[in-house]
N, CA, C and O of each residue as an XYZ file, in Angstrom:
700
protein
N      -0.340    -88.180     -2.720
C      -1.014    -88.936     -2.201
C      -1.119    -89.224     -0.553
O      -1.927    -88.900      0.317
N       0.201    -90.055     -0.584
C       0.593    -90.739      0.742
C       1.202    -89.899      1.172
O       1.159    -89.880      2.402
N       2.055    -88.801      0.528
C       2.461    -87.819      1.538
C       1.572    -86.813      2.472
O       2.022    -86.483      3.569
N       0.232    -86.305      1.997
C      -0.700    -85.524      2.207
C      -1.677    -86.772      3.219
O      -2.625    -86.360      3.886
N      -1.354    -88.086      3.219
C      -2.759    -88.605      4.132
C      -1.082    -88.665      5.185
O      -1.332    -88.032      6.211
N       0.407    -89.187      5.235
C       1.086    -88.655      6.214
C       1.210    -87.902      6.895
O       1.621    -88.264      7.998
N       0.976    -86.590      6.715
C       1.012    -85.330      7.138
C      -0.018    -85.291      7.757
O      -0.011    -85.009      8.955
N      -1.109    -85.556      7.106
C      -2.443    -85.234      8.102
C      -2.853    -85.916      8.858
O      -3.688    -85.485      9.654
N      -2.290    -87.667      8.918
C      -2.162    -88.092     10.448
C      -0.909    -87.765     11.383
O      -0.748    -88.345     12.457
N      -0.212    -86.991     10.993
C       0.517    -86.238     11.966
C      -0.128    -85.351     12.814
O      -0.080    -85.061     14.009
N      -0.846    -84.957     11.671
C      -1.657    -83.373     12.384
C      -2.236    -84.138     13.701
O      -1.893    -83.706     14.801
N      -3.224    -85.417     13.608
C      -4.404    -85.528     14.192
C      -3.439    -86.444     15.281
O      -4.109    -86.439     16.314
N      -2.656    -86.934     15.444
C      -1.880    -88.254     16.104
C      -0.705    -86.783     17.138
O      -0.204    -87.112     18.214
N      -0.518    -85.610     16.681
C       0.519    -84.740     17.576
C      -0.476    -84.442     18.713
O      -1.703    -84.352     18.751
N       0.669    -84.303     19.776
C       0.357    -84.182     21.295
C      -0.344    -82.316     21.470
O       0.156    -81.479     20.719
N      -1.166    -81.979     22.210
C      -2.089    -81.391     22.357
C      -1.442    -79.884     23.422
O      -1.626    -78.679     23.596
N      -0.830    -80.734     23.766
C       0.160    -79.928     25.175
C       1.368    -79.175     24.158
O       1.546    -79.625     23.026
N       1.916    -78.374     24.504
C       3.014    -77.965     24.139
C       4.497    -78.205     24.096
O       5.193    -78.183     25.110
N       4.869    -78.392     23.113
C       6.502    -79.522     22.979
C       7.148    -78.838     22.622
O       6.731    -78.004     21.817
N       8.619    -78.836     23.070
C       9.433    -78.361     21.909
C       9.580    -78.684     20.326
O      10.006    -79.729     19.835
N       9.190    -77.699     19.753
C       8.779    -77.927     17.918
C       9.583    -77.464     17.231
O      10.208    -76.478     17.623
N       9.773    -77.909     16.245
C      10.705    -77.302     15.169
C      10.404    -76.519     14.296
O      10.163    -77.011     13.193
N      10.337    -75.491     14.407
C       9.856    -74.803     13.232
C      10.001    -74.877     12.209
O       9.133    -74.195     11.665
N      10.846    -75.488     11.261
C      11.549    -75.452     10.321
C      10.765    -76.764      9.650
O      10.332    -76.890      8.504
N      10.740    -77.565     10.614
C      10.132    -78.643     10.115
C       8.890    -78.817     10.088
O       8.342    -79.787      9.565
N       7.995    -77.340     10.985
C       6.574    -77.741     10.430
C       6.492    -76.927      9.749
O       5.305    -76.939      9.423
N       7.308    -75.580      8.892
C       7.191    -75.554      7.956
C       6.892    -76.001      6.776
O       5.933    -75.888      6.013
N       8.271    -76.728      6.770
C       8.671    -77.919      5.691
C       7.449    -78.791      5.192
O       7.222    -79.140      4.034
N       6.660    -79.082      6.420
C       5.340    -80.143      5.865
C       4.011    -79.315      5.531
O       3.030    -79.921      5.101
N       3.989    -78.304      5.675
C       3.185    -76.678      5.441
C       3.262    -77.178      3.820
O       2.440    -77.727      3.086
N       4.651    -76.717      3.629
C       4.991    -76.787      1.987
C       4.811    -77.660      1.157
O       4.299    -77.490      0.050
N       5.315    -78.942      1.724
C       4.267    -80.219      0.786
C       3.158    -80.119      0.976
O       2.680    -80.596     -0.053
N       2.284    -79.798      1.645
C       1.062    -80.086      1.878
C       0.592    -79.102      0.560
O      -0.252    -79.431     -0.274
N       1.326    -77.853      0.580
C       0.563    -77.003     -0.699
C       1.375    -77.156     -1.523
O       1.322    -76.030     -2.018
N       2.298    -77.797     -2.230
C       2.959    -77.941     -3.045
C       2.239    -78.151     -4.436
O       2.251    -77.246     -5.270
N       1.831    -78.935     -4.590
C       0.355    -78.803     -6.010
C      -0.462    -77.535     -6.374
O      -0.697    -77.047     -7.479
N      -0.871    -77.093     -4.975
C      -1.313    -76.285     -5.122
C      -0.678    -75.018     -5.763
O      -1.214    -74.239     -6.552
N       0.453    -74.986     -5.304
C       1.458    -73.729     -4.989
C       1.919    -73.647     -6.554
O       2.232    -72.537     -6.986
N       1.979    -74.888     -7.501
C       2.342    -75.255     -8.607
C       1.392    -74.931     -9.733
O       1.722    -74.425    -10.806
N       0.348    -75.232     -9.419
C      -0.640    -75.141    -10.348
C      -1.242    -73.623    -10.583
O      -1.652    -73.212    -11.668
N      -1.212    -72.799     -9.235
C      -1.149    -71.689     -9.597
C       0.163    -70.752     -9.668
O       0.197    -69.658     -9.105
N       1.229    -71.275    -10.404
C       2.239    -70.946    -11.060
C       3.189    -69.758     -9.424
O       3.822    -68.716     -9.595
N       2.995    -70.256     -8.468
C       3.728    -69.437     -7.485
C       4.929    -70.100     -7.089
O       5.096    -71.314     -6.973
N       5.694    -69.240     -6.906
C       7.566    -69.885     -6.406
C       7.616    -69.176     -5.376
O       7.359    -67.981     -5.228
N       8.036    -70.133     -4.487
C       8.337    -70.087     -2.680
C       9.814    -70.164     -2.784
O      10.470    -71.118     -3.203
N      10.358    -68.719     -2.226
C      11.969    -68.810     -1.664
C      11.717    -68.676     -0.468
O      10.729    -68.067     -0.058
N      12.636    -69.263      0.311
C      12.803    -69.431      2.017
C      14.318    -68.678      2.552
O      15.201    -68.571      1.701
N      14.441    -68.446      3.199
C      15.599    -67.808      3.805
C      15.591    -68.734      5.153
O      14.438    -68.978      5.508
N      16.282    -69.130      5.727
C      16.358    -69.834      6.894
C      17.601    -69.117      7.596
O      18.624    -69.614      7.125
N      17.855    -68.289      8.396
C      18.837    -67.980      8.993
C      18.845    -68.816     10.531
O      19.940    -69.024     11.052
N      17.910    -69.158     11.042
C      18.118    -70.019     12.079
C      17.446    -71.282     12.138
O      16.328    -71.583     12.555
N      18.572    -72.099     11.521
C      18.126    -73.391     11.010
C      17.880    -74.578     12.289
O      17.733    -75.753     11.954
N      17.852    -74.255     13.516
C      17.381    -75.369     14.596
C      16.566    -74.418     15.636
O      16.521    -74.513     16.863
N      15.887    -73.398     14.711
C      14.495    -72.806     15.803
C      13.723    -73.898     16.067
O      13.272    -74.663     15.214
N      13.496    -74.006     17.813
C      12.878    -74.603     18.165
C      12.028    -73.919     19.280
O      12.505    -73.409     20.294
N      10.588    -73.980     18.929
C       9.902    -73.132     20.418
C       8.945    -73.989     20.822
O       8.834    -75.107     20.319
N       8.299    -73.620     21.609
C       7.174    -74.641     22.653
C       6.247    -74.374     22.313
O       5.827    -73.241     22.550
N       5.352    -75.463     21.463
C       4.186    -75.086     20.961
C       3.474    -76.625     20.401
O       4.017    -77.729     20.439
N       2.604    -76.410     20.074
C       1.734    -77.769     19.543
C       2.140    -77.735     18.310
O       2.307    -76.665     17.724
N       2.232    -78.238     18.072
C       2.787    -78.992     16.199
C       1.104    -78.845     15.197
O       0.935    -78.529     14.019
N       0.302    -79.146     16.050
C      -0.596    -78.317     15.162
C      -1.099    -77.591     14.791
O      -1.693    -77.333     13.744
N      -0.774    -76.904     16.200
C      -1.586    -75.500     16.017
C      -0.490    -74.460     15.283
O      -0.916    -73.439     14.742
N       0.695    -74.719     15.294
C       1.804    -74.333     14.547
C       1.402    -74.212     13.405
O       1.068    -73.137     12.906
N       1.379    -75.500     12.741
C       1.078    -75.794     11.084
C      -0.185    -74.957     11.110
O      -0.145    -73.930     10.434
N      -1.425    -75.250     11.851
C      -2.547    -74.306     11.556
C      -2.305    -72.901     11.175
O      -3.160    -72.471     10.401
N      -1.215    -71.920     11.560
C      -1.267    -70.788     11.615
C      -0.534    -70.995     10.466
O      -0.959    -70.388      9.483
N       0.514    -71.728     10.296
C       1.211    -71.249      8.905
C       0.509    -71.205      7.386
O       0.564    -70.391      6.464
N      -0.401    -72.898      7.644
C      -1.444    -73.556      6.664
C      -2.645    -72.271      6.284
O      -3.074    -71.968      5.170
N      -2.923    -71.789      7.355
C      -3.694    -70.344      7.230
C      -3.577    -69.342      6.563
O      -4.436    -68.864      5.821
N      -2.142    -68.800      6.838
C      -1.132    -67.905      6.078
C      -1.035    -68.181      4.734
O      -1.504    -67.375      3.929
N      -0.350    -69.477      4.259
C       0.164    -69.596      3.135
C      -1.285    -70.267      2.368
O      -1.283    -70.561      1.173
N      -2.272    -70.416      3.093
C      -3.605    -70.889      1.798
C      -4.564    -69.549      1.229
O      -5.154    -69.424      0.156
N      -4.444    -68.427      2.635
C      -4.339    -66.756      1.772
C      -3.715    -66.107      1.096
O      -3.898    -65.230      0.252
N      -2.733    -66.740      1.644
C      -1.399    -66.420     -0.294
C      -1.966    -66.636     -1.290
O      -2.272    -65.800     -2.141
N      -2.281    -68.358     -1.315
C      -2.366    -69.077     -2.666
C      -3.781    -68.097     -2.914
O      -3.919    -67.600     -4.032
N      -4.398    -67.940     -2.285
C      -5.711    -67.948     -2.946
C      -5.730    -66.420     -3.565
O      -6.224    -66.127     -4.653
N      -5.107    -65.529     -2.672
C      -4.868    -63.981     -3.256
C      -4.075    -64.020     -4.810
O      -4.323    -63.126     -5.619
N      -3.031    -65.218     -5.175
C      -2.224    -65.232     -6.223
C      -2.771    -66.117     -7.244
O      -1.880    -66.684     -7.876
N      -4.062    -66.438     -7.634
C      -4.293    -67.719     -8.533
C      -3.764    -67.314    -10.152
O      -4.314    -67.734    -11.170
N      -3.128    -66.828    -10.135
C      -2.381    -66.672    -11.829
C      -0.951    -66.012    -11.416
O      -0.410    -65.062    -11.982
N      -0.450    -66.771    -10.248
C       1.252    -66.293    -10.375
C       1.802    -65.372     -9.340
O       1.162    -64.352     -9.084
N       2.548    -65.538     -8.925
C       3.236    -64.870     -7.964
C       4.209    -65.320     -7.254
O       4.855    -66.256     -7.726
N       4.617    -64.714     -5.779
C       5.577    -65.354     -5.239
C       5.831    -65.242     -3.913
O       5.945    -64.060     -3.585
N       5.973    -66.060     -2.965
C       5.833    -65.832     -1.735
C       7.355    -66.418     -0.712
O       7.726    -67.580     -0.542
N       7.873    -65.344     -0.266
C       9.141    -65.318      0.319
C       8.932    -65.548      1.807
O       8.229    -64.774      2.457
N       9.619    -66.756      2.439
C       9.452    -66.886      3.554
C      10.756    -67.026      4.415
O      11.585    -67.914      4.216
N      10.857    -66.103      5.353
C      12.212    -66.070      6.206
C      12.127    -66.218      8.109
O      11.481    -65.486      8.858
N      12.890    -67.247      8.444
C      12.683    -67.764      9.582
C      14.388    -67.560     10.327
O      15.419    -68.165     10.035
N      14.151    -66.438     11.400
C      15.288    -65.981     11.914
C      15.285    -65.780     13.212
O      14.146    -65.981     13.633
N      16.120    -65.435     14.175
C      16.178    -65.477     15.350
C      16.073    -63.815     15.896
O      16.559    -63.029     15.083
N      15.678    -63.374     16.774
C      15.765    -61.995     17.312
C      16.480    -61.877     18.835
O      15.846    -62.217     19.833
N      17.567    -61.474     18.902
C      17.618    -61.292     20.739
C      16.845    -60.236     21.043
O      16.473    -59.279     20.365
N      16.594    -60.649     22.532
C      15.897    -59.326     23.162
C      17.271    -58.705     24.351
O      18.310    -59.294     24.653
N      16.816    -57.453     24.779
C      17.671    -56.884     25.195
C      17.456    -57.432     26.806
O      17.962    -56.629     27.589
N      16.836    -58.592     27.475
C      16.792    -59.277     28.831
C      18.056    -60.698     28.522
O      18.514    -61.484     29.351
N      18.397    -60.585     26.715
C      19.511    -61.966     26.995
C      18.806    -63.158     26.341
O      19.330    -64.099     25.745
N      17.138    -62.857     26.643
C      16.410    -64.420     25.762
C      16.209    -63.804     24.403
O      16.372    -62.631     24.068
N      15.776    -64.960     23.608
C      15.512    -64.670     22.311
C      14.160    -65.240     21.738
O      13.570    -66.227     22.178
N      13.677    -64.257     20.425
C      12.241    -64.886     19.766
C      12.963    -65.218     18.276
O      13.918    -64.714     17.685
N      11.813    -66.570     17.893
C      11.971    -66.603     16.383
C      10.830    -65.961     16.105
O       9.893    -65.670     16.848
N      11.018    -65.744     14.822
C      10.211    -64.920     14.166
C      10.043    -65.782     12.976
O      11.030    -66.464     12.699
N       8.773    -65.925     12.040
C       8.829    -66.039     10.587
C       7.689    -65.722      9.910
O       6.519    -66.100      9.961
N       8.564    -64.616      9.001
C       7.831    -64.351      8.085
C       7.488    -64.690      6.704
O       8.267    -65.260      5.940
N       6.413    -64.359      6.434
C       5.517    -64.934      4.930
C       5.327    -63.681      3.957
O       4.411    -62.955      4.343
N       5.865    -63.311      2.971
C       5.477    -62.240      2.393
C       4.988    -63.230      1.243
O       5.271    -64.408      1.025
N       3.980    -62.147      0.451
C       3.501    -62.491     -0.590
C       3.343    -61.477     -1.288
O       3.203    -60.389     -0.729
N       3.323    -61.611     -3.013
C       3.503    -60.701     -4.287
C       2.000    -60.316     -4.632
O       1.741    -59.594     -5.594
N       0.910    -60.900     -3.695
C      -0.855    -60.701     -4.563
C      -0.919    -59.136     -4.323
O      -0.067    -58.352     -3.904
N      -2.272    -58.951     -4.748
C      -2.761    -57.675     -4.316
C      -2.625    -56.845     -3.632
O      -2.415    -55.739     -4.129
N      -2.693    -57.016     -1.883
C      -2.511    -56.572     -0.769
C      -3.927    -56.816     -0.390
O      -4.706    -57.348     -1.181
N      -4.251    -56.466      0.718
C      -5.895    -55.818      1.382
C      -5.997    -55.027      1.370
O      -5.030    -54.302      1.604
N      -7.469    -54.393      1.037
C      -7.968    -53.376      1.216
C      -7.975    -52.619      2.342
O      -8.601    -52.877      3.370
N      -7.019    -51.338      2.066
C      -6.498    -50.552      3.820
C      -8.155    -50.841      4.792
O      -8.078    -51.495      5.832
N      -9.170    -50.444      4.455
C     -10.455    -50.159      4.960
C     -10.689    -51.992      5.690
O     -11.467    -52.109      6.636
N     -10.240    -52.772      5.354
C     -10.071    -53.992      5.909
C      -9.088    -54.169      6.788
O      -9.255    -54.628      7.918
N      -7.919    -53.779      6.265
C      -7.132    -54.168      7.350
C      -6.655    -54.329      8.832
O      -5.909    -55.215      9.250
N      -7.194    -53.363      9.516
C      -7.604    -52.997     10.916
C      -8.710    -54.179     11.498
O      -8.744    -54.506     12.684
N      -9.569    -54.731     10.487
C     -10.366    -55.628     10.758
C     -10.015    -57.412     10.121
O     -10.935    -58.134      9.736
N      -8.971    -57.733     10.124
C      -8.556    -59.477      9.324
C      -9.026    -60.021     10.400
O     -10.164    -60.477     10.291
N      -8.393    -60.141     11.642
C      -8.222    -60.911     12.601
C      -9.891    -61.009     13.235
O     -10.063    -61.764     14.191
N     -10.998    -60.293     12.723
C     -12.173    -60.596     13.525
C     -12.674    -61.689     12.646
O     -12.052    -61.883     11.602
N     -13.729    -62.445     12.922
C     -14.582    -63.384     12.299
C     -15.363    -63.021     11.484
O     -15.930    -61.928     11.495
N     -15.519    -64.038     10.529
C     -16.475    -63.275      9.236
C     -15.915    -62.905      8.285
O     -16.193    -63.480      7.233
N     -14.784    -61.672      8.257
C     -14.459    -60.907      7.683
C     -13.161    -61.752      6.437
O     -12.147    -62.434      6.586
N     -13.815    -61.296      5.444
C     -12.935    -61.942      3.857
C     -13.107    -61.297      2.984
O     -14.062    -60.536      2.826
N     -11.719    -61.586      1.858
C     -11.842    -60.503      1.326
C     -12.581    -62.085     -0.317
O     -12.712    -61.736     -1.490
N     -12.832    -63.302      0.081
C     -12.635    -64.271     -1.139
C     -14.325    -64.217     -1.376
O     -14.828    -65.006     -2.176
N     -15.082    -63.341     -0.709
C     -16.696    -63.778     -1.518
C     -16.735    -64.896     -0.818
O     -15.948    -65.339      0.019
N     -17.794    -65.337     -1.269
C     -18.653    -66.843     -1.596
C     -17.747    -67.665     -0.781
O     -18.014    -68.182      0.304
N     -16.765    -67.717     -1.363
C     -15.393    -68.861     -1.263
C     -14.709    -68.862     -0.040
O     -13.913    -69.760      0.234
N     -14.920    -68.053      0.619
C     -14.296    -67.591      1.840
C     -15.330    -67.696      3.552
O     -16.472    -67.363      3.870
N     -14.603    -68.096      4.005
C     -15.798    -68.450      5.625
C     -15.251    -67.149      6.418
O     -16.035    -66.692      7.250
N     -13.958    -66.472      6.261
C     -13.439    -65.166      7.669
C     -13.211    -66.033      9.193
O     -13.477    -65.652     10.333
N     -12.604    -67.355      8.712
C     -12.507    -67.730      9.846
C     -11.280    -68.370     10.175
O     -11.209    -68.872     11.297
N     -10.174    -68.459      9.315
C      -8.890    -68.605      9.311
C      -8.023    -68.130     10.188
O      -7.243    -68.673     10.970
N      -8.348    -66.729      9.867
C      -7.089    -65.450     10.456
C      -7.769    -65.442     11.866
O      -7.116    -65.509     12.907
N      -8.811    -65.375     11.829
C      -9.724    -65.296     13.427
C      -9.238    -66.674     14.441
O      -9.385    -66.746     15.661
N      -8.751    -67.499     13.719
C      -8.435    -68.901     14.404
C      -7.057    -68.808     14.367
O      -6.526    -69.516     15.222
N      -6.061    -67.986     13.460
C      -4.686    -67.650     13.913
C      -4.626    -66.551     14.980
O      -3.819    -66.515     15.909
N      -5.466    -65.778     14.753
C      -4.690    -64.994     16.115
C      -5.230    -65.696     17.053
O      -4.360    -65.450     17.890
N      -6.038    -66.450     17.670
C      -6.770    -66.928     18.823
C      -5.538    -67.866     19.396
O      -5.092    -68.060     20.527
N      -5.284    -68.231     18.415
C      -3.988    -69.261     18.453
C      -2.836    -68.589     19.357
O      -2.396    -68.668     20.504
N      -2.595    -67.841     18.092
C      -1.509    -66.830     18.916
C      -1.533    -66.206     20.099
O      -0.621    -66.315     20.918
N      -2.544    -65.529     20.270
C      -2.716    -65.033     21.505
C      -3.041    -66.068     22.727
O      -2.500    -65.821     23.805
N      -3.728    -66.993     22.647
C      -3.297    -68.268     23.633
C      -2.142    -68.741     24.169
O      -2.015    -69.149     25.324
N      -1.032    -68.671     23.067
C       0.230    -69.041     23.288
C       1.178    -67.730     23.642
O       2.387    -67.807     23.863
N       0.424    -66.553     23.652
C       1.259    -65.807     24.079
C       2.399    -64.758     23.366
O       3.170    -63.861     23.709
N       2.020    -65.413     22.264
C       3.079    -64.845     20.808
C       2.441    -63.243     20.164
O       1.553    -62.531     20.632
N       3.017    -63.114     19.332
C       2.733    -62.067     18.645
C       2.693    -62.196     17.158
O       3.475    -62.897     16.517
N       1.637    -61.403     16.600
C       1.601    -61.429     15.083
C       1.191    -60.281     14.373
O       0.085    -59.812     14.640
N       1.980    -59.690     13.414
C       1.639    -58.134     12.657
C       1.629    -58.983     11.169
O       2.116    -60.002     10.680
N       0.747    -57.866     10.801
C       0.850    -57.715      9.314
C       1.016    -56.210      8.716
O       0.717    -55.154      9.275
N       1.495    -56.378      7.609
C       1.247    -54.792      6.712
C       1.254    -55.585      5.526
O       1.758    -56.676      5.258
N       0.586    -54.788      4.901
C       0.145    -54.893      3.382
C      -0.198    -53.273      2.250
O      -0.364    -52.068      2.439
N      -0.169    -53.886      1.501
C       0.383    -52.988      0.892
C      -0.498    -53.136     -0.691
O      -0.244    -54.198     -1.261
N      -1.485    -52.202     -1.443
C      -2.076    -52.152     -2.620
C      -1.135    -51.136     -4.162
O      -1.536    -51.028     -5.321
N      -0.409    -50.813     -3.808
C       0.272    -50.409     -4.386
C       1.200    -50.418     -5.730
O       2.431    -50.420     -5.735
N       0.465    -50.421     -6.704
C       0.611    -50.820     -8.528
C       2.430    -51.020     -8.424
O       3.271    -50.184     -8.093
N       2.617    -52.565     -8.877
C       4.139    -52.827     -8.709
C       4.865    -53.314     -7.743
O       5.869    -54.025     -7.755
N       4.037    -52.696     -6.624
C       4.900    -53.168     -5.046
C       3.506    -53.712     -4.116
O       3.415    -53.562     -2.897
N       2.385    -54.421     -5.057
C       1.350    -54.753     -3.805
C       1.752    -56.457     -3.384
O       2.205    -57.407     -4.023
N       1.433    -56.300     -2.344
C       1.550    -57.838     -1.548
C       1.142    -57.595      0.042
O       0.749    -56.573      0.605
N       1.375    -58.874      0.525
C       1.023    -58.488      2.439
C       2.251    -59.465      2.941
O       2.465    -60.507      2.323
N       3.086    -59.080      4.132
C       2.948    -60.117      4.968
C       2.717    -59.858      6.161
O       2.479    -58.822      6.782
N       2.844    -61.257      6.500
C       3.082    -61.401      8.250
C       3.972    -61.839      9.201
O       4.491    -62.954      9.156
N       4.151    -61.133      9.945
C       5.306    -61.715     10.819
C       4.820    -62.370     12.347
O       4.266    -61.745     13.251
N       5.148    -63.602     12.340
C       4.805    -64.340     14.269
C       6.186    -64.355     14.621
O       7.183    -64.776     14.035
N       6.007    -63.797     15.711
C       7.025    -64.411     16.776
C       6.424    -64.749     18.009
O       5.425    -64.407     18.641
N       7.796    -65.895     18.199
C       6.944    -67.044     19.385
C       8.730    -66.857     20.493
O       9.709    -66.725     19.759
N       8.952    -66.855     21.573
C       9.691    -67.383     22.408
C      10.464    -68.812     22.224
O      10.113    -69.991     22.280
N      11.925    -67.990     21.928
C      12.277    -69.485     21.314
C      12.814    -70.724     22.519
O      13.561    -70.523     23.476
N      12.371    -71.608     22.240
C      12.679    -73.082     23.410
C      14.080    -72.811     24.108
O      15.011    -72.477     23.375
N      14.353    -72.965     25.876
C      15.125    -72.937     26.163
C      15.702    -74.501     26.312
O      15.091    -75.475     26.751
N      17.233    -74.421     25.748
C      17.669    -75.971     25.656
C      17.856    -76.278     27.001
O      18.225    -75.584     27.948
N      17.387    -77.975     26.866
C      17.488    -78.591     27.793
C      18.804    -79.252     28.763
O      18.556    -79.916     29.769
């Protein structure tokens, strides 16, 4: 309870303007918030941090909101167990600058193909009465406003089902 309260207060006290933000620390704070839900649903989480000092220019709260929305959807999709894999990596562009990419993949049932092109629209949900259909819409708005990119792939193939979101942002320049 103390950790959740601390994380929640940190969210509300953070600056709204973009600052140099450690992607790994924001990711860890979301994992702390979701720890009990992950355990209760028998979901294992594996991370691969290929770029441990990944820093982006962002509002930490907005970045946390994006990660929490994706993680929350993954947990909701796997109520009876599953696996979430997280990869944080850097990608060099031809112009010499770099992007930081965060991939979050789950082993859930996947998103129906007819729904996939519309998942970032408001009120689109697979959760029936329990979902608002606003989480991914808010996520896409934050991504667009910051000039980042987000991509999603999903399959419902038996034995290979799951969804992956990849969020890419320019790496913050060192001062």
